[in-house]
C-alpha positions in Angstrom: 26.2 19.8 -32.4 22.5 19.4 -31.5 20.0 21.2 -33.5 17.6 23.8 -32.0 14.1 22.8 -31.3 10.9 24.8 -30.4 9.9 23.0 -27.2 8.7 23.8 -23.8 11.2 22.2 -21.4 10.8 22.2 -17.7 13.7 23.7 -15.7 13.6 20.7 -13.5 15.0 17.5 -15.0 13.2 14.2 -14.4 14.1 12.6 -11.1 12.8 9.1 -11.0 12.9 8.2 -7.3 11.0 5.3 -6.1 9.0 5.0 -9.4 9.5 1.7 -11.1 7.7 0.6 -14.2 7.0 -3.2 -14.0 5.2 -4.4 -17.1 5.4 -8.2 -17.1 6.1 -9.6 -20.5 8.0 -12.7 -21.5 11.4 -12.3 -23.3 10.7 -12.0 -27.0 6.9 -11.5 -26.4 5.0 -9.8 -29.2 1.5 -10.8 -28.2 -0.2 -7.4 -28.6 -0.1 -4.6 -31.1 3.4 -3.3 -31.3 4.9 -5.9 -28.9 5.8 -5.5 -25.3 3.5 -2.8 -23.8 3.2 -1.3 -27.3 6.8 -0.2 -27.2 7.9 -1.6 -30.5 11.1 -2.9 -28.9 12.2 -6.5 -28.0 15.3 -8.4 -27.2 16.2 -10.3 -30.4 19.6 -10.8 -32.0 20.9 -11.4 -35.5 18.3 -9.5 -37.4 18.8 -8.7 -41.1 20.2 -5.4 -42.2 17.9 -5.4 -45.3 14.4 -6.6 -45.8 12.7 -6.6 -49.2 10.6 -8.8 -51.5 13.8 -10.6 -52.7 16.1 -9.9 -49.6 16.4 -12.3 -46.7 13.0 -13.8 -47.2 12.4 -17.1 -45.2 8.8 -17.5 -46.4 5.9 -15.6 -47.9 2.3 -16.5 -47.4 -0.6 -14.9 -49.4 -3.3 -13.4 -47.2 -6.6 -11.6 -47.6 -6.5 -7.9 -47.2 -6.5 -6.3 -43.7 -4.7 -3.6 -41.8 -4.2 -5.6 -38.5 -0.6 -6.2 -37.5 0.8 -9.7 -36.9 0.7 -10.9 -33.3 3.0 -13.7 -32.1 2.3 -16.2 -29.3 4.1 -19.5 -28.8 4.5 -21.1 -32.2 1.5 -19.2 -33.7 0.9 -15.9 -35.6 -2.5 -14.3 -35.5 -4.0 -11.7 -37.9 -7.4 -10.7 -39.1 -8.6 -10.1 -42.7 -11.4 -9.3 -45.0 -12.1 -11.7 -47.8 -14.4 -11.5 -50.8 -17.0 -8.8 -51.3 -16.1 -5.4 -52.4 -15.3 -1.9 -51.2 -18.2 0.3 -52.4 -18.5 4.1 -52.3 -20.6 5.1 -49.3 -20.5 8.8 -50.1 -18.7 11.7 -48.4 -15.3 10.2 -49.0 -16.3 7.0 -47.2 -16.4 3.3 -48.3 -18.3 0.2 -47.2 -16.1 -2.9 -46.9 -18.5 -5.7 -47.7 -16.3 -8.8 -47.4 -16.3 -11.6 -44.9 -14.3 -11.1 -41.6 -11.8 -13.8 -40.6 -9.3 -14.5 -37.8 -6.3 -16.3 -39.3 -3.6 -18.4 -37.6 -0.3 -19.3 -39.1 2.6 -21.4 -38.1 5.4 -19.2 -36.8 8.3 -21.2 -38.5 6.8 -22.1 -41.8 4.1 -19.6 -42.5 1.5 -22.3 -43.2 -2.1 -21.3 -42.5 -3.3 -23.5 -39.6 -6.8 -22.3 -39.4 -9.3 -19.5 -40.4 -12.4 -18.7 -38.5 -15.2 -16.4 -39.8 -16.7 -13.8 -37.5 -20.3 -12.7 -37.7 -20.9 -9.4 -39.6 -24.4 -8.2 -38.6 -23.7 -4.7 -40.0 -21.3 -2.9 -42.3 -19.7 0.3 -41.0 -18.6 3.1 -43.1 -14.8 3.6 -43.3 -12.3 6.1 -44.3 -10.8 4.8 -47.6 -7.5 4.2 -45.9 -9.1 2.0 -43.2 -10.5 -1.6 -43.3 -13.0 -3.8 -41.6 -10.0 -5.6 -40.1 -7.8 -2.9 -38.7 -7.6 -3.7 -34.9 -4.9 -6.2 -34.2 -5.5 -9.4 -32.2 -4.0 -9.9 -28.7 -3.0 -13.3 -27.3 -2.0 -14.9 -24.0 -0.2 -18.2 -23.6 -3.3 -20.2 -24.6 -5.8 -18.1 -26.4 -6.3 -15.3 -28.9 -8.8 -12.4 -28.7 -10.0 -10.3 -31.7 -12.2 -7.2 -32.2 -14.2 -6.3 -35.2 -16.1 -3.0 -35.3 -18.9 -4.7 -37.2 -19.4 -7.3 -34.5 -17.5 -7.0 -31.2 -15.1 -9.3 -29.3 -14.4 -13.0 -29.9 -11.9 -15.4 -28.2 -10.5 -18.6 -29.7 -8.1 -21.2 -28.3 -4.7 -21.6 -30.1 -6.3 -24.3 -32.1 -9.2 -22.2 -33.3 -11.9 -23.4 -31.0 -14.3 -20.5 -30.1 -14.4 -19.8 -26.4 -16.8 -16.9 -26.2 -18.2 -13.9 -28.1 -19.3 -10.5 -26.9 -21.4 -8.4 -29.4 -20.7 -4.7 -29.1 -21.9 -1.6 -30.9 -23.2 -0.5 -33.3 -20.6 2.3 -33.2 -20.7 5.9 -34.4 -17.2 6.3 -35.8 -17.3 7.5 -39.4 -13.7 6.4 -40.1 -14.1 2.9 -38.7 -12.1 1.5 -35.8 -8.4 1.3 -35.2 -8.0 0.6 -31.4 -6.7 -2.9 -30.5 -7.5 -4.8 -27.4 -4.9 -5.7 -24.8 -4.6 -8.4 -22.1 -3.4 -7.6 -18.6 -3.8 -10.3 -15.9 -7.2 -11.9 -16.1 -8.8 -9.1 -18.1 -9.1 -7.9 -21.7 -9.3 -4.1 -22.2 -10.7 -2.2 -25.2 -11.0 1.5 -26.0 -14.3 2.2 -27.8 -14.1 5.9 -28.7 -16.6 7.4 -31.1 -18.5 10.5 -31.8 -21.2 9.7 -29.3 -21.1 7.5 -26.1 -17.3 6.8 -26.0 -16.3 4.3 -23.4 -13.4 2.2 -22.0 -14.2 -1.5 -21.4 -12.8 -4.2 -19.2 -13.8 -7.8 -19.9 -13.0 -11.0 -18.0 -10.8 -12.9 -20.5 -12.0 -16.4 -19.5 -15.7 -15.7 -19.8 -16.3 -12.6 -21.9 -18.3 -11.0 -19.2 -17.9 -7.2 -18.7 -16.0 -6.3 -15.5 -16.4 -2.5 -15.9 -17.4 0.0 -18.4 -16.2 3.6 -18.0 -17.9 6.3 -20.1 -15.8 9.0 -21.7 -18.2 11.9 -22.5 -15.4 14.4 -22.8 -13.9 12.7 -26.0 -15.0 11.8 -29.5 -13.4 9.5 -32.0 -9.8 8.2 -31.5 -7.8 5.2 -32.6 -5.1 4.5 -30.0 -4.4 1.5 -27.9 -3.7 1.6 -24.1 -0.3 1.5 -22.5 0.2 -0.1 -19.1 2.0 1.5 -16.1 2.6 -0.7 -13.0 4.2 1.3 -10.2 5.6 -0.3 -7.1 2.9 1.5 -5.0 -0.6 2.4 -6.2 -3.0 0.9 -8.7 -2.0 -0.4 -12.1 -2.8 2.3 -14.7 -4.1 2.1 -18.3 -3.1 5.2 -20.2 -5.0 6.2 -23.4 -4.8 9.2 -25.7 -8.3 10.4 -26.7 -9.5 13.4 -28.6 -8.4 16.5 -26.6 -7.2 14.5 -23.6 -4.6 12.0 -22.4 -6.1 10.0 -19.6 -5.1 7.4 -17.1 -7.5 4.8 -15.6 -7.3 2.2 -12.8 -7.0 -1.2 -14.4 -8.9 -2.7 -11.5 -11.9 -0.3 -11.3 -11.9 1.9 -14.4 -11.6 5.0 -12.2 -10.2 8.1 -13.9 -6.8 8.8 -12.2 -5.3 11.7 -14.1 -5.5 13.6 -17.3 -3.7 16.2 -19.5 -5.9 18.4 -21.8 -5.2 20.6 -24.8 -4.3 17.5 -26.9 -5.5 17.1 -30.5 -8.4 15.4 -32.2 -8.3 11.8 -33.5 -5.1 10.5 -32.0 -3.7 7.2 -33.3 -0.3 6.7 -31.7 0.4 4.4 -28.7 2.2 6.1 -25.8 5.6 4.8 -24.7 7.3 4.8 -21.3 11.0 5.7 -20.5 12.6 6.2 -17.1 9.3 7.2 -15.4 8.2 9.4 -18.2 5.2 8.7 -20.4 5.6 10.1 -23.9 2.3 10.5 -25.9 1.7 11.9 -29.4 -1.6 13.4 -30.5 -1.9 14.7 -34.1 -4.8 15.5 -36.5 -3.4 17.1 -39.7 -6.6 18.6 -40.9 -7.5 21.8 -39.0 -5.7 21.3 -35.7 -4.9 24.6 -34.2 -7.0 26.6 -36.6 -9.0 29.3 -34.8 -11.1 30.9 -37.6 -14.9 30.9 -37.4 -14.8 29.9 -33.7 -17.7 31.5 -31.9 -19.8 30.3 -28.9 -22.9 28.4 -29.5 -25.0 31.3 -28.2 -23.3 33.5 -30.8 -23.9 30.9 -33.5 -27.6 30.7 -32.6 -27.9 34.5 -32.8 -26.2 34.5 -36.2 -27.8 31.5 -37.9 -30.9 30.1 -36.1 -33.6 31.4 -38.4 -36.4 29.2 -37.1 -35.6 29.9 -33.5 -35.5 26.2 -32.4 -32.1 26.5 -30.6 -30.5 24.2 -33.1 -28.8 24.8 -36.5 -29.8 22.9 -39.6 -27.4 22.3 -42.5 -29.1 25.0 -44.6 -28.8 27.5 -41.8 -25.2 26.7 -41.3 -24.4 27.0 -45.0 -25.8 30.5 -44.9 -23.1 31.7 -42.5 -20.4 29.1 -42.8 -20.5 28.0 -46.4 -17.2 26.1 -46.3 -17.9 24.1 -43.2 -18.4 20.4 -43.4 -21.8 19.8 -41.7 -21.5 16.0 -41.7 -18.3 16.0 -39.5 -19.9 18.5 -37.0 -23.3 16.8 -36.6 -21.9 14.0 -34.3 -25.2 12.1 -33.8 -26.3 12.5 -37.4 -29.7 13.9 -36.5 -29.5 16.7 -39.1 -29.2 19.5 -36.5 -26.3 21.0 -34.6 -26.9 21.2 -30.9 -24.7 22.6 -28.1 -22.7 19.4 -27.8 -22.0 19.2 -31.5 -20.8 22.8 -31.6 -18.7 22.6 -28.5 -16.8 19.6 -29.8 -16.3 21.6 -33.1 -14.8 24.5 -31.2 -12.6 22.0 -29.3 -11.4 20.5 -32.6 -10.7 24.0 -34.1 -8.7 25.1 -31.0 -6.9 21.8 -30.4 -3.1 21.5 -30.7 -1.0 18.9 -32.4 1.2 18.0 -29.5 3.6 15.5 -28.0 3.9 15.5 -24.2 6.3 13.9 -21.7 4.4 13.4 -18.5 6.2 12.3 -15.2 4.2 9.3 -14.0 2.7 9.1 -10.5 0.4 12.2 -10.5 -3.3 12.5 -9.9 -6.0 14.8 -11.1 -5.6 17.5 -13.8 -1.9 17.6 -14.7 -2.3 19.9 -17.7 -0.6 22.9 -16.2 1.5 21.1 -13.6 5.2 20.5 -13.6 4.6 16.9 -14.3 4.4 17.9 -18.0 8.1 17.9 -18.3 8.3 18.9 -22.0 6.0 19.3 -25.0 6.6 19.5 -28.7 4.4 20.8 -31.5 6.5 20.3 -34.6 8.0 17.3 -36.5 5.2 15.0 -35.2 4.0 11.8 -36.8 0.3 11.5 -37.7 -0.3 7.7 -37.3 3.0 6.1 -36.3 3.8 5.7 -32.6 7.0 7.1 -31.1 9.8 4.6 -30.6 12.3 4.8 -27.7 15.3 2.5 -28.2 18.6 2.5 -26.4 17.9 5.9 -24.9 16.9 7.6 -28.2 13.4 8.8 -29.2 12.5 8.3 -32.9 9.7 10.0 -34.7 8.8 9.4 -38.4 6.7 12.1 -40.0 4.8 11.9 -43.3 7.2 12.8 -46.1 9.9 10.5 -44.7 11.2 12.9 -42.2 12.9 11.1 -39.3 13.9 12.8 -36.0 15.9 11.4 -33.2 15.5 13.2 -29.8 16.5 13.0 -26.2 13.4 11.4 -24.5 14.1 13.2 -21.2 14.2 16.8 -22.7 12.7 16.7 -26.2 16.0 18.1 -27.6 16.7 17.0 -31.2 19.8 15.0 -32.0 19.3 14.6 -35.8 16.7 15.1 -38.5 16.8 13.9 -42.1 14.9 12.4 -45.0 14.7 8.6 -45.3 16.3 8.5 -48.8 13.8 7.5 -51.4 11.1 6.7 -48.8 9.5 10.1 -49.0 6.0 8.9 -48.4 3.1 8.6 -46.0 3.6 6.4 -42.9 1.0 4.3 -41.1 3.2 1.5 -39.7 5.0 2.4 -36.5 8.8 1.9 -36.3 10.2 -1.1 -34.4 13.6 -1.9 -33.1 16.0 -4.7 -32.0 19.6 -5.9 -32.5 20.8 -2.3 -32.9 18.5 -1.6 -35.8 15.3 0.4 -36.4 12.8 -0.8 -39.1 10.5 1.6 -40.9 8.0 0.9 -43.7 5.9 3.4 -45.6 2.3 3.1 -47.0 3.6 2.4 -50.5 5.9 -0.3 -49.3 9.2 1.6 -49.0 11.3 -0.1 -46.3 14.2 1.5 -44.5 16.6 -0.2 -42.0 18.6 2.1 -39.8 21.7 1.7 -37.6 20.2 2.8 -34.3 21.7 5.8 -32.5 21.3 9.5 -31.9 23.1 10.1 -35.2 21.3 7.3 -37.0 22.4 6.1 -40.4 20.6 4.3 -43.2 21.7 0.7 -43.7 19.4 -0.2 -46.5 16.3 0.6 -48.5 13.9 -1.6 -50.5 10.6 -1.3 -52.3 7.9 -4.0 -51.8 5.7 -2.4 -54.5 2.7 -3.4 -52.3 0.8 -1.3 -49.8 1.7 -1.6 -46.1 -0.5 -0.4 -43.2 0.5 -2.9 -40.6 3.4 -2.6 -38.0 6.1 -5.3 -38.2 6.6 -7.9 -35.4 10.0 -9.2 -34.2 10.8 -12.6 -32.6 13.9 -14.7 -32.2 16.0 -13.3 -35.0 13.1 -12.9 -37.4 11.0 -10.0 -38.5 7.4 -10.4 -39.8 5.9 -7.9 -42.1 2.3 -7.8 -43.5 1.7 -6.1 -46.9 -1.6 -5.7 -48.6 -1.4 -9.2 -50.2 1.0 -11.3 -48.0 2.8 -11.9 -44.8 6.6 -12.1 -45.1 9.1 -13.6 -42.7 12.7 -12.4 -42.9 15.9 -13.6 -41.2 19.6 -12.7 -41.6 20.8 -15.2 -44.2 
């Protein structure tokens, strides 16, 4: 019996006629964050039913800290890390990560470190304590690797570690640090650079590092997602990105904005996934999403609080009328005054909705209230982990170790349950292959599931080491990064 679910479901089921998603990836390819098109799914057999610090370990290689996920290309593994230095208190629940930034290449079979290359670090961003100076994952093609550091920009190396080009970017105004990873499509590299001021989407020629186009995103502030690619039989290739308050599609060729869905949440982190012509995107911000208290227009705020009549609000003026508001998260450009833009984004944040949407691909323009939004869901949603669709089932892992399996075409729940002892926070996204789903919590609690609508737990283990990175899968092996090491597992 299927459990009830509070969803908005279109009366019209999805008809996928003449819409074909053609995202070209090699069999077994895991060359970008979360593998083929960010799906977390790959064709690989004979994977272990248990992974743990003493279970099915092929090799283990110590690594410097970093939150980037392992990327596989050819016989190489690529990651980034922060080595040396220290994490110092920068105030207001932020830290400064003062170590040296490295790109690291390992041998796929043995785990031997083949090379390390240090990146410039001309500045040191502030980060949320859970973030790192090496959070974005690399991306690779058959010959080269590309890395992004918020404290520098983009760098490309050959597979042997020879630097090809570098493109300084920033400085950025993102108080939590960066999380978006670059992707490669054809001859270009694409990077989302959302921040509290001057957000943009960037296309770079991958052989030269020259900017092909730069599309500004004034309607959004900070976000941490990575693009998903949609290649229809007819029409331009689309790059689809969640941003604060909007889910937006752009032309990969020109950067033109093609369609969007509004009423999304602030600070999205998840990567959208595609299934049978539907794009499923998750947008969650646990703190304050959907709260409507203290929401007034900017004109009303000026009348209430602007004591010096300069049409802006100082921190002291705000505290007189909104004593519990956090001025520093509302003053987006850090000029010590709230202007109309600052306040309107605050209102948008307070009225935003934590939301997952299923959008029928192929539309144009504002799709928010159209029948192309086939269903939406506002409960049981992950904060950081991306959705997983595997063998016709949608999986969502929510903080607290709550796992839901759903019908991706309707949003209807098949099963919900706790992941045994893994009642924890989750940053790593689930991945799947060989009839199994792999999940890992922040504290290192791993769970392997028998995939299916009525999923079952096969095993649980505890790494007793923090995990922020999403695992990678290739040719009967699974690769997992913890705070201190990279593990390779195989079915022994």
